C-alpha positions as CSV (number, residue, x, y, z in Angstrom):
1,M,-3.8,23.3,30.1
2,E,-1.7,20.4,29.0
3,A,-4.4,17.8,30.0
4,A,-7.0,19.5,27.8
5,S,-4.9,20.6,24.8
6,D,-4.8,19.1,21.3
7,E,-1.6,18.4,19.4
8,D,-1.2,22.0,18.5
9,G,-1.5,23.1,22.1
10,W,-5.0,24.6,21.9
11,A,-7.6,23.8,24.6
12,A,-11.1,24.9,25.1
13,L,-11.2,27.2,28.1
14,G,-14.3,25.5,29.4
15,S,-12.4,22.2,29.5
16,V,-9.4,23.9,31.2
17,G,-11.8,25.4,33.8
18,Q,-13.3,22.0,34.5
19,I,-9.9,20.4,35.1
20,I,-8.8,23.2,37.4
21,T,-12.1,22.8,39.4
22,K,-11.5,19.1,39.8
23,Q,-7.9,19.5,40.8
24,R,-8.3,22.6,43.0
25,P,-12.0,22.9,44.1
26,E,-11.1,26.0,46.1
27,F,-9.9,27.9,43.0
28,D,-11.9,31.0,42.0
29,S,-10.7,33.6,39.6
30,R,-12.5,36.2,41.7
31,N,-9.9,35.7,44.4
32,Y,-7.4,37.2,41.9
33,G,-9.7,40.2,41.0
34,Y,-11.2,38.7,37.8
35,A,-14.9,37.8,37.4
36,K,-14.2,35.3,34.7
37,L,-11.4,32.8,34.1
38,N,-10.8,34.1,30.6
39,A,-10.0,37.6,32.0
40,L,-7.6,36.1,34.5
41,I,-5.9,34.0,31.7
42,A,-5.6,37.1,29.4
43,A,-4.2,39.3,32.2
44,T,-1.3,36.9,32.7
45,T,-0.1,37.5,29.1
46,L,1.3,33.9,29.2
47,F,-1.4,32.6,26.9
48,D,-2.8,33.1,23.4
49,L,-6.6,33.4,23.3
50,D,-8.8,32.7,20.3
51,R,-12.5,33.4,20.4
52,Q,-14.5,31.4,17.8
53,G,-18.1,31.9,17.1
54,S,-20.4,29.2,15.8
55,G,-22.1,31.6,13.5
56,D,-25.6,30.7,14.7
57,G,-25.9,33.3,17.4
58,K,-24.6,31.1,20.2
59,A,-21.8,32.2,22.5
60,H,-18.2,32.2,21.4
61,I,-16.0,29.3,22.4
62,I,-12.7,30.5,23.8
63,Y,-9.5,28.5,23.1
64,V,-6.3,29.0,24.9
65,R,-2.7,28.0,24.3
66,D,0.4,28.5,26.3
67,K,2.8,31.0,24.7
68,R,5.8,29.8,26.6
69,P,8.2,27.4,24.7
70,Q,7.4,23.8,25.3
71,D,10.0,21.1,25.7
72,K,9.7,18.8,22.8
73,K,10.2,15.2,23.7
74,P,11.9,13.0,21.1
75,S,9.5,10.5,19.5
């Protein structure tokens, strides 16, 4: 999540999925009982999900952010 997130902590779920696949090629959300990664992420209740449509009839883009408090490093 951290590798794909912006300064506000939001990351496109597609980018998160790509990073997971690169780091753990054997990962499959179906092994956890969920057909899609977004369903698995939602079921954990650890993340905020935000579905945004482009308004032109294309699929929604799903953004995800960790709900858990993040350690802030001093600048």
